[in-house]
ZAKOLLO-239873 format. One line per 3 residues: for each residue x, y, z of C-alpha. Coordinates in steps of 0.25 Angstrom, whole numbers, plus 5000, padded with zeros to 4 digits. Last residue first. Example, Ala and Ser with C-alpha at 12.3 -4.5 7.8 and 13.67 -1.06 7.14 Angstrom:
residues 2
5055 4996 5029 ~ 5049 4982 5031
***
This chain:
residues 815
5108 4983 4943 ~ 5123 4978 4943 ~ 5128 4988 4936
5122 4998 4945 ~ 5126 4992 4958 ~ 5141 4989 4950
5140 5005 4947 ~ 5135 5010 4960 ~ 5146 5000 4968
5157 5005 4960 ~ 5154 5019 4964 ~ 5155 5014 4978
5168 5006 4976 ~ 5169 4992 4971 ~ 5177 4983 4983
5186 4975 4973 ~ 5187 4960 4974 ~ 5188 4957 4959
5177 4945 4963 ~ 5167 4954 4970 ~ 5170 4967 4965
5167 4960 4950 ~ 5155 4949 4957 ~ 5147 4962 4960
5153 4977 4962 ~ 5143 4977 4974 ~ 5140 4962 4978
5124 4959 4975 ~ 5124 4960 4960 ~ 5137 4951 4956
5135 4944 4969 ~ 5123 4938 4964 ~ 5127 4934 4949
5140 4927 4958 ~ 5130 4920 4967 ~ 5122 4912 4956
5110 4913 4946 ~ 5105 4928 4948 ~ 5095 4936 4944
5097 4951 4947 ~ 5084 4959 4950 ~ 5085 4975 4947
5072 4980 4954 ~ 5064 4992 4952 ~ 5057 4986 4939
5052 4974 4947 ~ 5047 4982 4958 ~ 5036 4988 4947
5035 4975 4939 ~ 5031 4967 4954 ~ 5039 4956 4957
5033 4942 4952 ~ 5042 4943 4939 ~ 5054 4943 4947
5049 4927 4949 ~ 5056 4924 4936 ~ 5070 4930 4940
5071 4919 4953 ~ 5079 4909 4946 ~ 5090 4919 4945
5090 4922 4959 ~ 5089 4935 4964 ~ 5095 4948 4965
5087 4959 4966 ~ 5092 4974 4966 ~ 5085 4987 4970
5082 4986 4984 ~ 5075 4996 4990 ~ 5070 4986 5003
5056 4986 4998 ~ 5065 4981 4985 ~ 5070 4970 4992
5056 4966 4998 ~ 5047 4965 4987 ~ 5059 4957 4980
5060 4948 4992 ~ 5043 4945 4989 ~ 5046 4942 4974
5056 4933 4977 ~ 5049 4924 4988 ~ 5057 4913 4982
5071 4908 4980 ~ 5080 4905 4968 ~ 5094 4899 4970
5107 4906 4968 ~ 5118 4896 4963 ~ 5132 4901 4970
5137 4886 4971 ~ 5135 4884 4985 ~ 5119 4889 4982
5112 4899 4983 ~ 5097 4905 4987 ~ 5094 4918 4982
5090 4933 4986 ~ 5097 4944 4984 ~ 5094 4960 4987
5103 4972 4981 ~ 5103 4986 4983 ~ 5113 4983 4994
5124 4978 4986 ~ 5134 4969 4995 ~ 5148 4973 4997
5161 4967 4991 ~ 5169 4963 5006 ~ 5172 4948 5002
5169 4941 5012 ~ 5157 4950 5015 ~ 5151 4952 5001
5153 4937 4998 ~ 5146 4934 5011 ~ 5133 4945 5009
5133 4941 4993 ~ 5132 4926 4998 ~ 5120 4930 5007
5113 4937 4999 ~ 5113 4926 4990 ~ 5107 4915 4998
5098 4922 5005 ~ 5087 4915 4998 ~ 5090 4903 5008
5079 4904 5018 ~ 5079 4910 5031 ~ 5078 4920 5041
5073 4922 5056 ~ 5072 4935 5058 ~ 5078 4940 5072
5094 4946 5065 ~ 5087 4953 5055 ~ 5097 4951 5048
5104 4943 5041 ~ 5119 4940 5046 ~ 5130 4931 5040
5142 4933 5050 ~ 5156 4925 5042 ~ 5168 4921 5050
5180 4924 5043 ~ 5193 4918 5045 ~ 5193 4907 5034
5183 4914 5025 ~ 5194 4927 5025 ~ 5205 4917 5024
5200 4910 5011 ~ 5199 4922 5004 ~ 5185 4930 4998
5191 4934 4984 ~ 5176 4931 4979 ~ 5183 4921 4969
5191 4915 4979 ~ 5179 4914 4989 ~ 5169 4909 4979
5167 4897 4987 ~ 5168 4902 5001 ~ 5158 4914 4996
5148 4900 4991 ~ 5151 4894 5003 ~ 5147 4907 5011
5134 4907 5004 ~ 5132 4893 5007 ~ 5133 4895 5023
5123 4908 5022 ~ 5112 4900 5014 ~ 5112 4888 5023
5110 4897 5036 ~ 5100 4905 5026 ~ 5093 4890 5025
5097 4888 5039 ~ 5089 4899 5044 ~ 5095 4913 5047
5092 4920 5059 ~ 5102 4932 5057 ~ 5115 4926 5060
5124 4917 5051 ~ 5139 4915 5056 ~ 5148 4908 5047
5162 4905 5054 ~ 5177 4905 5043 ~ 5184 4907 5056
5183 4921 5062 ~ 5184 4936 5058 ~ 5174 4943 5052
5164 4944 5040 ~ 5151 4950 5040 ~ 5141 4945 5031
5124 4952 5032 ~ 5113 4949 5024 ~ 5103 4959 5023
5088 4957 5021 ~ 5078 4961 5012 ~ 5063 4960 5013
5052 4950 5007 ~ 5035 4948 5009 ~ 5028 4943 5022
5029 4928 5017 ~ 5043 4930 5019 ~ 5055 4931 5007
5070 4938 5008 ~ 5080 4945 5001 ~ 5095 4947 5006
5103 4960 5004 ~ 5118 4959 5006 ~ 5127 4963 5018
5141 4957 5018 ~ 5148 4971 5013 ~ 5137 4982 5011
5131 4992 5001 ~ 5123 5003 5007 ~ 5110 5005 5015
5107 4993 5015 ~ 5093 4990 5007 ~ 5080 4991 5016
5073 4983 5023 ~ 5057 4985 5026 ~ 5055 4992 5040
5042 4986 5047 ~ 5034 4989 5058 ~ 5033 5003 5053
5030 5013 5066 ~ 5016 5014 5070 ~ 5003 5010 5062
4994 5024 5062 ~ 5004 5034 5064 ~ 5016 5026 5056
5008 5028 5045 ~ 5008 5043 5045 ~ 5018 5045 5037
5013 5036 5026 ~ 5002 5042 5026 ~ 4988 5039 5031
4977 5050 5027 ~ 4966 5051 5035 ~ 4952 5056 5036
4944 5065 5047 ~ 4954 5064 5057 ~ 4955 5065 5074
4940 5063 5074 ~ 4942 5051 5082 ~ 4936 5041 5071
4948 5048 5062 ~ 4957 5046 5071 ~ 4952 5031 5072
4950 5028 5060 ~ 4965 5031 5055 ~ 4970 5021 5065
4961 5013 5061 ~ 4967 5014 5046 ~ 4980 5013 5051
4977 4999 5059 ~ 4969 4994 5045 ~ 4980 4997 5038
4987 4989 5046 ~ 4980 4978 5048 ~ 4979 4978 5031
4994 4977 5028 ~ 4994 4967 5040 ~ 4987 4958 5029
4991 4964 5017 ~ 5000 4948 5012 ~ 5015 4948 5014
5017 4954 5025 ~ 5026 4964 5032 ~ 5017 4977 5037
5019 4988 5042 ~ 5033 4995 5035 ~ 5028 4991 5020
5014 4992 5019 ~ 5013 5001 5029 ~ 5023 5011 5022
5014 5007 5007 ~ 5001 5010 5013 ~ 5007 5024 5018
5012 5026 5005 ~ 5001 5024 4998 ~ 4992 5033 5008
4981 5031 5017 ~ 4970 5038 5015 ~ 4958 5037 5026
4944 5043 5029 ~ 4940 5043 5015 ~ 4940 5027 5015
4931 5028 5025 ~ 4934 5021 5037 ~ 4927 5013 5047
4940 5004 5049 ~ 4935 4993 5040 ~ 4934 5002 5028
4947 5008 5030 ~ 4952 4993 5032 ~ 4946 4990 5017
4949 5000 5011 ~ 4965 5000 5016 ~ 4966 4984 5013
4959 4983 5000 ~ 4964 4992 4990 ~ 4976 5002 4995
4981 4989 5003 ~ 4981 4981 4994 ~ 4989 4993 4983
4999 4994 4992 ~ 5001 4980 4996 ~ 5002 4976 4983
5014 4987 4983 ~ 5020 4982 4994 ~ 5021 4968 4986
5009 4957 4990 ~ 5016 4943 4995 ~ 5015 4932 4986
5002 4923 4984 ~ 5004 4909 4978 ~ 4995 4900 4973
4998 4885 4975 ~ 4990 4874 4969 ~ 4984 4865 4979
4983 4850 4979 ~ 4998 4848 4980 ~ 4997 4856 4992
4989 4847 5000 ~ 4997 4835 4997 ~ 5010 4845 5000
5006 4850 5015 ~ 5004 4864 5014 ~ 5017 4871 5022
5023 4874 5008 ~ 5011 4882 5003 ~ 5013 4892 5016
5005 4904 5016 ~ 4994 4895 5012 ~ 4979 4897 5006
4969 4886 5000 ~ 4958 4888 4988 ~ 4948 4876 4988
4937 4877 4978 ~ 4925 4868 4980 ~ 4917 4863 4971
4927 4848 4974 ~ 4920 4846 4989 ~ 4911 4837 4987
4908 4832 5001 ~ 4908 4818 5006 ~ 4903 4811 5017
4906 4811 5029 ~ 4899 4825 5034 ~ 4911 4824 5046
4921 4818 5039 ~ 4922 4827 5028 ~ 4920 4820 5015
4928 4826 5002 ~ 4921 4820 4990 ~ 4924 4830 4978
4936 4833 4986 ~ 4944 4821 4980 ~ 4950 4825 4968
4950 4838 4969 ~ 4960 4837 4981 ~ 4957 4848 4990
4947 4843 5001 ~ 4957 4828 5000 ~ 4970 4836 5003
4962 4843 5012 ~ 4962 4832 5022 ~ 4977 4830 5021
4977 4845 5025 ~ 4970 4843 5036 ~ 4981 4832 5044
4974 4823 5056 ~ 4969 4824 5070 ~ 4985 4823 5075
4988 4836 5069 ~ 4991 4843 5057 ~ 4990 4857 5054
4985 4866 5042 ~ 4992 4880 5038 ~ 4995 4878 5025
4982 4876 5022 ~ 4980 4890 5027 ~ 4966 4895 5021
4960 4885 5013 ~ 4949 4893 5006 ~ 4938 4887 5000
4931 4892 4987 ~ 4915 4887 4988 ~ 4909 4875 4979
4900 4868 4990 ~ 4893 4881 4994 ~ 4887 4884 5007
4900 4892 5011 ~ 4900 4887 5027 ~ 4896 4874 5023
4907 4873 5013 ~ 4918 4878 5023 ~ 4912 4868 5034
4915 4856 5025 ~ 4928 4862 5023 ~ 4932 4865 5037
4928 4849 5043 ~ 4915 4846 5045 ~ 4911 4844 5061
4912 4836 5073 ~ 4908 4843 5087 ~ 4908 4829 5094
4916 4817 5086 ~ 4909 4807 5078 ~ 4905 4815 5066
4921 4814 5061 ~ 4927 4829 5060 ~ 4929 4837 5049
4938 4836 5035 ~ 4946 4847 5035 ~ 4946 4853 5051
4946 4837 5052 ~ 4960 4834 5048 ~ 4963 4843 5060
4975 4852 5059 ~ 4971 4866 5054 ~ 4979 4877 5057
4976 4886 5047 ~ 4965 4879 5039 ~ 4955 4889 5038
4945 4887 5028 ~ 4939 4899 5021 ~ 4926 4898 5013
4921 4906 5001 ~ 4909 4905 4994 ~ 4909 4904 4977
4907 4916 4967 ~ 4919 4912 4960 ~ 4924 4927 4962
4922 4927 4977 ~ 4927 4914 4979 ~ 4940 4917 4971
4941 4931 4979 ~ 4940 4925 4992 ~ 4951 4915 4988
4960 4926 4985 ~ 4957 4932 4998 ~ 4961 4920 5005
4976 4920 4998 ~ 4976 4937 4998 ~ 4990 4941 5003
4990 4941 5018 ~ 4998 4928 5023 ~ 5008 4924 5014
5006 4916 5002 ~ 5001 4904 4996 ~ 4986 4901 4990
4981 4887 4987 ~ 4974 4884 4975 ~ 4966 4869 4972
4968 4867 4960 ~ 4957 4865 4949 ~ 4943 4856 4948
4930 4864 4951 ~ 4926 4865 4937 ~ 4929 4851 4935
4916 4845 4943 ~ 4907 4851 4931 ~ 4915 4840 4922
4919 4847 4909 ~ 4915 4850 4895 ~ 4901 4852 4899
4897 4868 4895 ~ 4898 4870 4909 ~ 4908 4863 4912
4915 4870 4902 ~ 4914 4883 4907 ~ 4917 4879 4923
4930 4874 4918 ~ 4935 4887 4911 ~ 4929 4896 4924
4936 4886 4933 ~ 4949 4888 4925 ~ 4947 4903 4926
4946 4901 4942 ~ 4960 4896 4944 ~ 4967 4906 4933
4959 4916 4941 ~ 4964 4911 4954 ~ 4978 4909 4945
4979 4925 4942 ~ 4975 4929 4955 ~ 4986 4923 4961
4995 4929 4951 ~ 4991 4943 4953 ~ 4990 4943 4967
4990 4957 4968 ~ 4978 4965 4972 ~ 4967 4958 4979
4950 4958 4980 ~ 4944 4966 4967 ~ 4956 4959 4958
4951 4945 4965 ~ 4937 4950 4961 ~ 4941 4954 4947
4949 4943 4944 ~ 4937 4933 4948 ~ 4928 4943 4942
4935 4940 4926 ~ 4936 4927 4930 ~ 4921 4925 4932
4918 4909 4935 ~ 4905 4913 4945 ~ 4905 4900 4953
4891 4895 4955 ~ 4889 4894 4972 ~ 4887 4878 4976
4877 4871 4983 ~ 4878 4855 4981 ~ 4880 4851 4996
4883 4863 5003 ~ 4883 4858 5017 ~ 4874 4863 5028
4865 4849 5026 ~ 4877 4841 5029 ~ 4881 4848 5040
4865 4848 5047 ~ 4867 4833 5044 ~ 4879 4834 5054
4875 4842 5064 ~ 4860 4835 5065 ~ 4871 4822 5066
4878 4826 5076 ~ 4866 4833 5085 ~ 4859 4818 5083
4871 4812 5089 ~ 4871 4819 5101 ~ 4856 4814 5104
4843 4827 5105 ~ 4837 4822 5092 ~ 4836 4808 5096
4841 4800 5085 ~ 4834 4793 5075 ~ 4831 4804 5066
4848 4808 5065 ~ 4850 4794 5061 ~ 4841 4796 5049
4850 4810 5045 ~ 4862 4802 5047 ~ 4858 4793 5039
4853 4802 5027 ~ 4864 4812 5029 ~ 4875 4801 5026
4867 4797 5014 ~ 4866 4809 5008 ~ 4879 4812 5008
4884 4799 5003 ~ 4874 4803 4991 ~ 4876 4815 4988
4868 4827 4994 ~ 4857 4835 4987 ~ 4858 4844 4999
4841 4843 4996 ~ 4839 4828 5003 ~ 4848 4833 5016
4839 4846 5018 ~ 4826 4838 5019 ~ 4832 4828 5029
4836 4837 5038 ~ 4823 4845 5038 ~ 4816 4832 5041
4824 4829 5052 ~ 4823 4842 5059 ~ 4806 4840 5056
4808 4827 5063 ~ 4817 4834 5075 ~ 4804 4845 5076
4794 4834 5077 ~ 4780 4838 5071 ~ 4769 4847 5077
4778 4861 5077 ~ 4772 4864 5091 ~ 4770 4850 5098
4782 4845 5093 ~ 4790 4857 5097 ~ 4784 4855 5111
4788 4840 5111 ~ 4803 4844 5108 ~ 4803 4855 5117
4800 4845 5129 ~ 4810 4834 5125 ~ 4822 4845 5125
4817 4852 5138 ~ 4817 4838 5145 ~ 4830 4838 5138
4836 4850 5143 ~ 4831 4845 5157 ~ 4839 4832 5159
4851 4839 5153 ~ 4852 4850 5163 ~ 4848 4839 5175
4858 4831 5169 ~ 4868 4846 5169 ~ 4863 4848 5183
4868 4834 5189 ~ 4880 4835 5181 ~ 4885 4848 5188
4879 4844 5202 ~ 4889 4832 5201 ~ 4900 4839 5197
4899 4849 5208 ~ 4898 4839 5218 ~ 4911 4832 5212
4917 4845 5215 ~ 4914 4847 5228 ~ 4918 4832 5231
4932 4834 5225 ~ 4933 4848 5233 ~ 4929 4840 5245
4940 4829 5242 ~ 4952 4839 5239 ~ 4948 4847 5254
4948 4832 5260 ~ 4960 4829 5256 ~ 4966 4841 5261
4960 4839 5275 ~ 4966 4826 5274 ~ 4981 4830 5271
4977 4841 5283 ~ 4973 4829 5293 ~ 4988 4822 5291
4995 4833 5289 ~ 4989 4835 5303 ~ 4992 4824 5307
5006 4822 5304 ~ 5015 4816 5293 ~ 5005 4811 5284
5007 4799 5279 ~ 4993 4794 5282 ~ 4988 4807 5277
4996 4804 5263 ~ 4990 4789 5261 ~ 4978 4794 5260
4981 4805 5252 ~ 4990 4793 5241 ~ 4978 4785 5242
4967 4796 5236 ~ 4956 4799 5243 ~ 4942 4794 5247
4939 4798 5261 ~ 4939 4785 5270 ~ 4954 4785 5273
4958 4800 5274 ~ 4946 4803 5283 ~ 4950 4792 5292
4964 4796 5293 ~ 4962 4812 5293 ~ 4950 4808 5305
4963 4801 5312 ~ 4971 4813 5311 ~ 4961 4823 5317
4958 4814 5328 ~ 4943 4815 5332 ~ 4939 4804 5323
4924 4802 5323 ~ 4922 4810 5311 ~ 4929 4799 5303
4921 4787 5308 ~ 4907 4795 5307 ~ 4912 4797 5293
4915 4782 5289 ~ 4902 4781 5297 ~ 4894 4788 5287
4901 4782 5274 ~ 4911 4791 5268 ~ 4914 4791 5253
4903 4797 5246 ~ 4907 4812 5254 ~ 4900 4823 5251
4892 4825 5266 ~ 4906 4820 5271 ~ 4916 4831 5267
4911 4842 5276 ~ 4914 4834 5287 ~ 4927 4830 5281
4930 4845 5281 ~ 4927 4847 5296 ~ 4933 4836 5301
4946 4839 5295 ~ 4945 4852 5298 ~ 4945 4848 5313
4957 4839 5310 ~ 4964 4851 5303 ~ 4963 4859 5316
4967 4849 5326 ~ 4978 4846 5318 ~ 4983 4861 5317
4981 4862 5333 ~ 4989 4850 5336 ~ 5001 4853 5327
5009 4839 5322 ~ 5002 4827 5326 ~ 5013 4817 5323
5010 4805 5313 ~ 5022 4794 5317 ~ 5023 4784 5308
5027 4773 5316 ~ 5036 4762 5308 ~ 5038 4751 5297
5046 4741 5292 ~ 5037 4736 5281 ~ 5032 4722 5277
5026 4717 5262 ~ 5021 4703 5259 ~ 5028 4691 5255
5041 4699 5256 ~ 5042 4714 5254 ~ 5048 4724 5263
5044 4739 5264 ~ 5053 4749 5273 ~ 5050 4760 5284
5036 4760 5282 ~ 5029 4772 5291 ~ 5018 4768 5301
5004 4773 5303 ~ 4998 4767 5316 ~ 4987 4757 5318
4976 4753 5307 ~ 4966 4743 5312 ~ 4965 4732 5302
4956 4722 5299 ~ 4959 4710 5289 ~ 4954 4704 5276
4962 4694 5267 ~ 4962 4689 5254 ~ 4963 4675 5253
4950 4673 5244 ~ 4944 4665 5257 ~ 4945 4678 5265
4956 4678 5276 ~ 4952 4687 5288 ~ 4959 4697 5297
4957 4705 5311 ~ 4965 4717 5317 ~ 4976 4717 5309
4984 4729 5314 ~ 4988 4741 5307 ~ 4999 4748 5304
4996 4760 5293 ~ 5008 4766 5280 ~ 5016 4775 5277
5026 4770 5267 ~ 5018 4768 5256 ~ 5019 4755 5247
5021 4752 5232 ~ 5036 4753 5236 ~ 5035 4743 5247
5029 4732 5238 ~ 5015 4730 5232 ~ 5009 4719 5225
4995 4721 5220 ~ 4998 4736 5215 ~ 4988 4744 5210
4987 4752 5223 ~ 4997 4761 5220 ~ 5004 4767 5232
4999 4754 5241 ~ 4995 4757 5256 ~ 5001 4751 5267
4994 4743 5279 ~ 5006 4737 5289 ~ 5001 4726 5296
5001 4723 5312 ~ 4995 4709 5314 ~ 5008 4709 5325
5011 4695 5317 ~ 5005 4685 5310 ~ 4994 4693 5308
5004 4702 5300 ~ 5010 4692 5292 ~ 4997 4687 5289
4992 4703 5283 ~ 5006 4705 5276 ~ 5004 4692 5267
4989 4694 5264 ~ 4995 4710 5259 ~ 5004 4704 5250
4997 4692 5245 ~ 4985 4702 5241 ~ 4970 4703 5243
4970 4711 5257 ~ 4958 4716 5262 ~ 4961 4727 5274
4948 4731 5284 ~ 4951 4742 5293 ~ 4953 4749 5306
4959 4763 5307 ~ 4967 4768 5317 ~ 4977 4771 5309
4973 4774 5294 ~ 4972 4765 5281 ~ 4977 4769 5266
4968 4764 5254 ~ 4971 4763 5241 ~ 4978 4750 5241
4984 4741 5253 ~ 4997 4737 5256 ~ 4998 4728 5270
5011 4726 5275 ~ 5017 4719 5286 ~ 5025 4726 5297
5039 4728 5301 ~ 5042 4737 5313 ~ 5030 4732 5322
5019 4742 5327 ~ 5018 4744 5341 ~ 5006 4740 5349
4993 4747 5348 ~ 4988 4756 5359 ~ 4976 4754 5365
4968 4769 5367 ~ 4968 4770 5352 ~ 4972 4782 5344
4986 4776 5338 ~ 4986 4783 5324 ~ 4987 4797 5329
5003 4797 5331 ~ 5012 4806 5339
***
């Protein structure tokens, strides 16, 4: 049954076709009597049609209230049939009508001519389960009564009208109509399939409204408390000012202004800086001291007065002392030390000439910006500290890794809240002098973003022709950086932007060899860790053999950072045993090292056990050092395909294809039949398969492995090789020779094949290692194969497989 007809007098039946009056932003429910104003032509025509007929009209809500000329698609399909009680035309052409809502109807079809008409049928609303309906009704009345005191939208007469509705369904309609609910929610109440669901929907909306009202009351209370606190603080500050004035007999603000002006006058600022500081100080004097702008200006003037505009440290240019300082702080790095001493010597000579008046004093600080490049942990940062120490200058380190904002270098403009100078100006304030040594750490890690490119901002900083007038955005005036000694560090120089790298001189730091790491560990790392972990030198002894094993089996790096960590771990283990009374002193040998550090983490590759067909030994280089790798080739029946495995990069794959092409070009000379090439599948594998490999320097090893596999002549196990190849058989130079040779020697290799053009790099290898290795510079592949294959070219071109005795003789002859 429906609840819409509440009057005792029955309403006449609803026509099947009704004119439609669309309404915006509202829903009318049965039993209500409402005034409706119509101004649109489509609504006025519908009202006129209804007045000429049954005086019944359909009120339907628009889905989008912004549509002025709606069609049936823009209207909901459930509306309210209403009787027009009275209609009035206004002078402006609009129409007012008083309607009595009769019942819900469901629209079957909309038709539009001059106005919209709808084919309708009654929308039956069953009551649902009676007891649940009554219970929901009681809850609805209770919820509504609880909301009445906090609601601003309900007039007392409206509240009384709602509470007088005895039927829960009708009460739900009146609540939905009069509360500030969304149109979608009001329409959902109109379309509820039964009375129980209608009441439940309104209950949910009331709960949401009650929660919103509670949040609103809480916000209002917080705002009121904050306003009260601000007013209280203002009154207290004003009282404090009066008390201070009575105590001191003068205005403390005026005293602060006088102190600031005195500091500014004593700084000896350049003209533009002095003018800007005076202007800001005059503005500050005219402002209320508690205003936000006054705080910004006060912070700016504090920065201006704390910068070292004319404060310098005197250089101590003594080459012998500088050499002694670097020798004490660093072991090895001879080339780097020599270049740094040359750098300091030039400055010393310039200073002497400037003191005699032969050159201008400003020319003393001119010179290249040094950038130290190399793998992590090789001493780049500590060398910069030693330079500052030997010069007697302050040292400032600025970490640029990950900097993505130009403001990191140039600062933020003062218009922004929380703005501050860039890192360069901050570093100078921390140093307290205008001529410190500034280390720009990790310049290859600079990033870019929509906020600017910090590397571009560094161009002015590092250009001697421009940095005498560097302008920080925050200061707004130029600051002289020409006396600052800038030193940069990077792991990968190729990642430094070209224009920035062009302003710097690259000094390359190479990896430490094992002998150098041993000396560094003995002289610096072990004593430092013994001291930091609370031990005395007499309480612990670490043998050289233990340190050598720790270096080769527990670390794999170019520098010594992990080495120091592992030493620290071992020392702490000893410290624990001594502290517990288990030992009084400890001697750590290579055999006891596993007790403190566990099983070895790295096992260096060693030479092959015997000469093998298709297995050659190459060399590779990484930033953590060099080692050897094996290139394995297998020839099996197939269709002439080349298979490459071992996670090879594109360059290594191209080297393998070039090696195969070279073997095919020389197949006649090497007695490789065309039938074998056409009916074989050649598989080249470079273990370990889980490690990606890239680079052209394995080309000669691939040629040797391929030729050995195709001819059946073994490759020598004591020969390691490196070099890029061409299709014509030339051997091109490579990089990282020193590290590769060190890795090969560690693996027990005695013969090294290298490009002829890398022969000059052999001098970089320590003399004691050069004496224990035979080097074979080669210009072409024939020379490589003559050394790398058992029996050399004679065995290859003569197609004779040498015996074991002949192999040894040929090996000694090749050596």
